C-alpha positions as CSV (number, residue, x, y, z in Angstrom):
1,M,87.1,74.4,10.1
2,S,88.5,77.8,11.1
3,T,86.5,80.8,10.0
4,H,89.6,83.0,10.4
5,P,91.4,83.8,7.1
6,R,94.7,84.2,9.0
7,Q,96.2,82.6,12.1
8,M,98.6,83.8,14.7
9,H,102.4,83.3,14.6
10,L,104.1,82.6,17.9
11,G,107.7,82.9,19.0
12,A,109.2,81.8,22.3
13,F,111.6,84.6,23.5
14,L,114.0,82.7,25.7
15,Y,115.8,84.4,28.5
16,P,117.6,81.8,30.6
17,T,115.5,81.8,33.7
18,G,112.6,83.9,32.3
19,H,111.8,87.5,31.5
20,H,111.0,88.7,34.9
21,V,114.0,90.6,36.2
22,A,114.0,88.5,39.4
23,A,113.1,85.2,37.7
24,W,116.4,83.6,38.7
25,R,115.4,83.9,42.4
26,H,112.2,82.0,41.8
27,P,112.1,78.5,43.4
28,Q,111.1,76.9,40.1
29,A,113.9,78.5,38.1
30,A,117.3,76.8,37.5
31,A,119.8,79.5,38.5
32,D,122.4,78.1,36.2
33,A,120.1,78.1,33.2
34,G,122.3,80.4,31.1
35,I,124.9,77.6,30.7
36,N,122.6,74.6,31.1
37,L,122.2,72.9,27.7
38,G,119.6,70.5,29.0
39,H,117.4,73.4,30.1
40,Y,117.4,74.9,26.7
41,Q,116.8,71.6,25.0
42,H,113.7,71.2,27.2
43,L,112.5,74.7,26.3
44,A,113.0,74.0,22.6
45,H,111.0,70.7,22.9
46,V,108.2,72.5,24.7
47,A,108.0,75.3,22.1
48,E,108.0,72.8,19.3
49,R,105.3,70.7,21.0
50,G,103.3,74.0,21.1
51,L,103.8,74.4,17.3
52,F,105.6,77.7,17.7
53,D,107.1,79.3,14.7
54,L,110.4,80.0,16.4
55,I,112.5,80.3,19.4
56,F,114.4,83.5,19.8
57,L,117.6,84.4,21.6
58,A,118.4,88.0,22.3
59,D,122.1,88.8,22.7
60,G,124.5,91.5,23.8
61,V,128.2,91.6,23.3
62,G,129.1,92.8,26.8
63,V,128.0,92.9,30.4
64,R,125.7,96.0,30.6
65,G,126.3,98.4,33.4
66,D,128.9,99.4,35.9
67,N,126.9,99.2,39.1
68,V,128.5,96.0,40.3
69,E,126.1,95.7,43.3
70,A,123.1,95.9,41.0
71,L,124.7,93.6,38.4
72,S,125.4,91.0,41.1
73,R,121.7,90.8,41.9
74,T,120.4,90.2,38.3
75,A,120.8,87.4,35.8
76,I,119.5,89.1,32.6
77,R,122.3,91.5,31.7
78,Y,123.9,89.0,29.3
79,T,126.0,87.6,32.2
80,G,126.8,83.9,32.5
81,Q,125.1,82.9,29.2
82,F,125.9,80.9,26.1
83,E,126.8,82.6,22.8
84,P,123.5,82.2,20.9
85,I,124.6,80.9,17.5
86,T,126.6,78.1,19.2
87,L,123.5,77.3,21.3
88,L,121.1,77.3,18.4
89,S,123.4,75.0,16.4
90,A,123.2,72.6,19.3
91,L,119.4,72.9,19.6
92,S,119.0,72.3,15.8
93,A,120.1,68.7,16.5
94,V,117.3,68.0,18.9
95,T,114.4,69.7,17.0
96,S,113.0,69.3,13.5
97,R,110.5,72.0,12.7
98,I,110.8,75.1,14.9
99,G,112.6,78.2,13.7
100,L,115.9,79.2,15.3
101,V,116.4,83.0,15.6
102,S,119.4,84.9,17.0
103,T,120.5,88.4,17.5
104,I,123.7,89.6,15.8
105,S,124.8,93.2,15.8
106,T,125.8,94.9,12.6
107,T,127.8,97.5,14.6
108,Y,130.3,95.0,16.0
109,T,130.2,91.9,13.7
110,P,131.5,92.2,10.1
111,P,129.0,91.4,7.4
112,Y,131.0,88.5,6.1
113,N,130.9,86.8,9.5
114,I,127.2,87.3,9.9
115,A,126.5,86.0,6.4
116,R,128.7,82.9,7.1
117,Q,127.2,82.2,10.6
118,M,123.6,82.4,9.5
119,A,124.1,80.5,6.2
120,S,125.8,77.7,8.2
121,L,123.0,77.6,10.8
122,D,120.4,77.5,7.9
123,W,122.2,74.4,6.5
124,I,122.7,72.8,9.9
125,S,119.0,73.2,10.7
126,G,117.6,72.3,7.3
127,G,116.3,75.9,6.6
128,R,115.2,77.1,10.0
129,A,117.5,80.0,10.6
130,G,116.5,83.6,11.4
131,W,118.7,86.7,12.1
132,N,117.5,89.4,14.4
133,L,119.4,92.5,13.1
134,V,120.3,95.0,15.8
135,T,122.6,98.0,15.8
136,S,123.5,97.8,19.6
137,A,122.7,100.7,21.9
138,D,125.1,100.4,24.9
139,D,128.4,102.1,25.7
140,F,129.5,99.0,27.6
141,E,129.4,96.9,24.4
142,A,131.3,99.6,22.5
143,Q,134.1,99.5,25.0
144,N,134.7,95.9,24.2
145,F,135.5,96.9,20.6
146,G,138.0,99.7,20.9
147,L,135.5,102.5,21.3
148,D,134.8,104.8,24.3
149,E,131.1,105.1,23.6
150,Q,128.6,103.8,21.1
151,L,128.4,105.2,17.6
152,A,125.7,107.9,17.0
153,H,122.2,106.5,16.4
154,A,122.1,107.7,12.8
155,E,125.6,106.3,12.1
156,R,124.6,102.9,13.5
157,Y,121.6,102.7,11.2
158,A,123.5,103.9,8.2
159,R,126.0,101.1,8.9
160,A,123.2,98.6,9.3
161,Q,121.6,99.6,6.0
162,E,124.9,98.8,4.2
163,A,125.6,95.7,6.2
164,V,122.3,94.0,5.4
165,D,122.8,94.7,1.7
166,V,126.3,93.1,1.8
167,I,125.1,90.1,3.8
168,S,122.2,89.4,1.4
169,R,124.5,89.8,-1.6
170,L,126.9,87.3,0.0
171,W,124.0,84.8,0.5
172,D,123.3,85.3,-3.2
173,S,126.9,85.1,-4.3
174,W,126.4,81.5,-5.5
175,E,123.6,80.2,-7.6
176,D,121.5,77.3,-6.2
177,D,123.1,74.8,-8.6
178,A,126.7,76.2,-8.4
179,F,128.2,73.2,-6.6
180,L,128.4,70.2,-8.9
181,R,130.6,68.0,-6.7
182,D,131.1,65.8,-9.7
183,K,133.7,63.2,-8.9
184,E,133.9,61.8,-12.4
185,S,134.7,65.1,-14.1
186,G,136.7,66.4,-11.1
187,R,134.7,69.6,-11.1
188,Y,133.6,70.8,-7.6
189,F,131.7,73.9,-8.7
190,R,130.9,75.6,-12.0
191,P,133.6,78.1,-12.7
192,E,131.1,80.7,-14.1
193,A,129.3,80.5,-10.7
194,F,132.3,82.1,-8.9
195,Q,131.0,85.6,-8.5
196,P,132.8,87.9,-6.0
197,I,130.5,90.7,-5.0
198,N,133.4,93.3,-4.9
199,H,131.4,95.6,-2.6
200,K,133.0,99.0,-1.8
201,G,130.8,101.2,0.3
202,R,131.0,103.8,3.0
203,F,131.6,101.3,5.9
204,F,132.6,98.0,4.3
205,R,134.8,96.6,1.5
206,V,134.0,93.0,0.9
207,R,135.3,90.9,-2.0
208,G,133.2,87.7,-1.7
209,P,131.9,85.3,-2.6
210,L,130.7,83.6,0.6
211,N,132.5,80.3,1.3
212,V,129.2,78.7,2.2
213,P,126.7,77.6,-0.5
214,R,123.4,79.5,-0.9
215,P,121.3,78.8,2.2
216,P,118.3,76.4,2.0
217,Q,115.9,79.2,2.5
218,G,117.7,81.3,-0.1
219,R,117.9,84.0,2.5
220,P,117.5,83.3,6.3
221,V,114.5,85.1,7.7
222,I,115.5,88.7,8.7
223,F,114.0,90.1,11.9
224,Q,114.3,93.7,13.2
225,A,113.1,95.4,16.3
226,G,113.9,99.1,15.8
227,A,110.9,101.4,16.5
228,S,112.7,104.7,15.7
229,E,112.2,106.4,12.3
230,P,115.5,104.9,11.0
231,G,114.6,101.5,12.5
232,K,111.2,101.5,10.8
233,Q,112.8,102.5,7.5
234,L,115.3,99.7,7.8
235,A,112.5,97.2,8.7
236,A,110.2,98.3,5.8
237,R,113.0,97.8,3.3
238,T,114.7,94.6,4.6
239,A,112.8,92.8,7.4
240,D,110.6,89.7,7.0
241,A,109.4,90.1,10.6
242,V,109.6,92.7,13.4
243,F,109.5,92.5,17.2
244,T,107.8,95.4,18.9
245,A,107.1,96.6,22.4
246,A,103.8,98.4,22.1
247,Q,101.9,98.6,25.4
248,T,98.4,99.4,24.3
249,V,96.1,98.4,21.4
250,P,96.2,102.0,19.9
251,E,100.0,102.0,20.1
252,G,100.1,98.6,18.4
253,Q,97.7,99.7,15.7
254,E,99.7,102.8,15.0
255,Y,103.0,101.0,14.7
256,Y,101.4,98.2,12.6
257,S,99.7,100.5,10.1
258,D,102.7,102.8,9.9
259,L,105.1,100.0,9.1
260,K,102.8,98.3,6.6
261,R,102.0,101.5,4.7
262,R,105.7,102.0,4.1
263,L,106.1,98.7,2.2
264,P,104.9,99.7,-1.2
265,D,107.7,102.2,-1.4
266,Y,110.0,99.2,-1.6
267,G,107.9,97.1,-3.9
268,R,106.6,95.0,-1.0
269,R,103.1,93.9,0.1
270,P,101.6,94.1,3.6
271,E,101.8,90.3,4.0
272,D,105.6,90.4,3.3
273,I,106.3,91.4,6.9
274,I,105.1,89.8,10.1
275,V,104.6,92.0,13.2
276,M,105.1,90.3,16.5
277,P,104.7,92.3,19.7
278,G,106.3,91.0,22.8
279,V,103.9,89.8,25.5
280,F,104.6,88.8,29.1
281,P,101.8,86.5,30.2
282,V,101.3,85.5,33.9
283,I,98.8,82.6,33.9
284,G,96.7,81.3,36.7
285,A,93.7,79.0,37.0
286,T,91.8,82.1,38.3
287,R,92.5,85.8,38.1
288,A,93.4,85.8,41.8
289,E,95.9,83.0,41.4
290,A,97.6,84.8,38.5
291,E,97.7,88.1,40.4
292,D,99.2,86.3,43.4
293,K,101.9,84.7,41.2
294,F,102.8,88.1,39.8
295,A,102.9,89.8,43.2
296,R,105.2,87.1,44.5
297,L,107.6,87.7,41.6
298,Q,107.5,91.4,42.1
299,D,108.4,90.9,45.8
300,L,111.7,89.4,44.6
301,I,112.8,92.6,42.8
302,H,115.5,94.6,44.6
303,P,114.8,98.4,44.0
304,E,118.4,99.0,43.0
305,V,118.0,96.4,40.3
306,A,114.8,98.0,39.0
307,L,116.5,101.5,38.9
308,S,119.6,100.1,37.2
309,H,117.5,98.8,34.4
310,L,115.5,102.0,33.9
311,S,118.6,104.3,33.9
312,P,120.0,103.2,30.5
313,L,116.6,103.2,28.9
314,L,115.9,106.7,29.9
315,G,119.4,107.7,29.0
316,I,120.2,109.4,32.4
317,D,121.8,108.4,35.7
318,L,119.0,108.2,38.2
319,K,121.3,108.1,41.3
320,D,120.9,111.8,41.9
321,H,117.1,111.7,41.6
322,D,114.5,111.0,44.3
323,P,113.2,107.6,43.4
324,H,109.8,108.6,44.8
325,G,109.7,111.8,42.7
326,P,108.4,112.2,39.2
327,V,110.3,111.1,36.1
328,P,112.3,114.1,35.0
329,D,112.4,115.6,31.5
330,V,115.2,113.8,29.7
331,P,117.2,114.7,26.6
332,M,116.8,112.5,23.6
333,S,118.8,109.3,24.0
334,N,121.5,108.2,21.6
335,G,120.7,104.6,22.6
336,H,117.1,103.2,23.0
337,V,115.4,106.2,21.3
338,A,111.9,104.7,20.8
339,R,111.7,102.9,24.1
340,Q,112.8,106.0,26.0
341,A,109.8,107.9,24.5
342,L,107.4,105.0,25.3
343,L,108.6,105.0,29.0
344,V,108.4,108.7,29.5
345,A,104.9,108.8,27.9
346,R,103.8,106.0,30.2
347,A,105.1,107.7,33.3
348,R,103.2,110.9,32.3
349,R,100.0,109.1,31.4
350,D,99.9,107.0,34.6
351,N,101.4,109.6,36.9
352,L,104.2,107.2,38.0
353,S,107.2,108.0,40.2
354,I,110.7,107.0,39.1
355,L,110.6,103.9,41.3
356,E,107.0,103.0,40.3
357,L,108.0,103.2,36.7
358,A,111.1,101.1,37.3
359,L,109.2,98.4,39.2
360,S,106.4,98.4,36.6
361,M,108.8,97.8,33.7
362,A,111.3,95.7,35.6
363,G,109.0,92.7,35.6
364,A,108.1,92.5,32.0
365,R,111.1,94.6,31.0
366,R,108.9,97.3,29.3
367,H,106.8,94.9,27.2
368,W,103.1,94.3,27.3
369,Q,102.0,92.5,30.4
370,I,98.9,90.3,30.8
371,V,97.8,88.7,34.1
372,G,94.9,86.4,34.0
373,T,93.4,83.0,33.2
374,P,94.1,81.1,30.0
375,A,90.8,82.4,28.5
376,E,91.6,86.0,29.5
377,I,95.1,85.7,28.0
378,T,93.6,84.4,24.8
379,D,91.0,87.2,24.8
380,S,93.7,89.8,25.0
381,L,95.8,88.2,22.2
382,Q,92.8,87.8,20.0
383,E,91.8,91.4,20.5
384,R,95.1,92.8,19.3
385,F,95.4,90.2,16.5
386,E,91.9,91.1,15.1
387,A,92.2,94.8,15.7
388,G,95.1,95.2,13.3
389,A,97.8,95.5,15.9
390,A,99.7,92.2,15.4
391,D,100.3,89.2,13.2
392,G,101.4,87.2,16.1
393,F,103.3,87.4,19.4
394,N,106.7,86.8,20.9
395,I,105.9,85.1,24.2
396,M,108.1,86.3,27.1
397,S,107.4,83.8,29.9
398,P,108.0,85.3,33.3
399,V,109.8,82.2,34.7
400,L,111.2,79.3,32.7
401,P,110.5,76.5,32.1
402,T,107.1,76.7,33.9
403,G,105.8,79.8,32.2
404,L,106.3,78.4,28.7
405,E,104.9,75.0,29.8
406,E,101.8,76.7,31.1
407,F,101.3,78.7,27.9
408,V,101.6,75.7,25.7
409,D,99.4,73.5,27.9
410,T,96.6,76.0,28.5
411,V,96.6,79.0,26.1
412,V,97.6,77.2,22.9
413,P,94.6,74.8,23.1
414,E,92.3,77.8,23.6
415,L,93.8,79.5,20.6
416,Q,93.3,76.4,18.6
417,R,89.7,75.9,19.8
418,R,88.9,79.4,18.5
419,G,90.6,78.7,15.1
420,L,93.3,81.3,15.7
421,Y,96.3,79.0,15.7
422,R,97.6,76.0,13.8
423,T,97.0,72.5,14.8
424,G,100.0,71.1,13.1
425,Y,103.1,72.2,11.1
426,T,102.5,72.3,7.4
427,G,106.1,73.1,6.3
428,S,109.6,72.4,7.5
429,T,111.4,75.8,7.2
430,L,110.9,79.1,9.0
431,R,109.8,80.7,5.8
432,D,107.1,78.0,5.4
433,H,105.8,78.8,8.9
434,F,105.5,82.5,8.0
435,G,104.1,81.9,4.6
436,L,107.0,83.6,3.0
437,A,108.3,82.6,-0.5
438,R,111.8,81.4,-0.9
439,P,113.5,84.2,-2.9
440,A,115.4,83.4,-6.0
441,A,119.0,84.5,-6.2
442,H,119.3,88.3,-6.5
443,E,115.6,88.6,-5.8
444,G,114.0,90.2,-2.7
445,F,114.4,93.6,-1.1
446,S,115.9,96.3,-3.2
447,Y,119.5,97.1,-2.5
448,A,120.6,100.6,-1.4
449,E,123.2,102.2,-3.6
450,P,126.6,102.1,-1.7
451,E,128.1,105.4,-0.8
452,A,131.7,106.3,-1.7
453,P,134.2,104.4,0.5
454,H,136.0,106.1,3.3
455,V,138.0,105.0,6.3
456,A,135.6,104.3,9.2
457,Y,135.3,102.1,12.3
458,G,135.1,98.6,11.0
459,A,136.5,99.4,7.5
460,R,139.9,99.4,5.9
461,A,141.2,101.9,3.5
């Protein structure tokens, strides 16, 4: 019997060919993975065999970047990929337990559409849906929605705060027993259960109710990944789980404790939110084998690709800077605020040139990286888990499907042997896996008071 009072949560963060920026060039990767349903079905089966809590699909609503030469050399800029809700709906039919989580932006998708999509996925999957709330941070996405550039950071988060309230109220706009479907009486739903939300706020005016019954989980699990101050405030009030990109144990501990200490301000407990840092594990039978695998992947990176990934994260165009020179001082970004600060701090700490920083983050794409044997990988995960830096991890396999298969076949058994990880599913919904109660209608996080309505992007007078 396990002596550990808590066990890790694991998510499989699925990029089509893997998280390494050059994964698509690897001999074991399927170059067409982004539109290969069989590939994703296999990954979902592997993750469910590994008893993962969830599979997670990131998303962007545009091709990111205008350096066509660099774009033509990479497969991870949301180019040539399925729309994620459609894909997860298909994967729900070939899985039975694993959670299904997708990113949807509150900046470019109206609240009613998000509420309807996620409620539908929750019904289709039998209560396994999760929504990763993002605000988007890229001008190239904005230009697909009638804007010249992205909204200001503060404006995006104010919009997100209102959007999540509207979405949750829409999920609660029917009681659980609202739909009678009584053929004898001819009554499809209880008339008194028809409750428009009649929301009028700063950004949105939404009549309601939702035209989908209340979801099986009551409310699909809400994920968030913002590490800026507004992002942490949003997460503390509304999220059930957060994805993070902390590089070190102290960074992880600082984020973990900072987020958890905010929860009482919203009437919440520390266990009401699950913190899951991203981790990029390169696994080998020996340390030397793992290091060789990583070196061979790094050799596949074109320098122009590495620099093109770093530029938007730093918020500056690096074309006029010497790639072998130091990372310059940069103005605060309007995009990836927290990650910009992490990257600059890392460059200063490790004395990295622009190209060295670009190459170091291009592989794991700025997330925590471990290279070693299954036991060494497990040691590192256990250290962070027991040091108060994580409740679990989002596994970002370097190359797919092999990286996920290796993790499930070698690291998961070691975690189980140490009593750190489940040996079987004990529930059928994503809330069950996370140990989160199903909220009653109109119960859960506190709603923010709507501001006076005005005409804004995405709103109507």
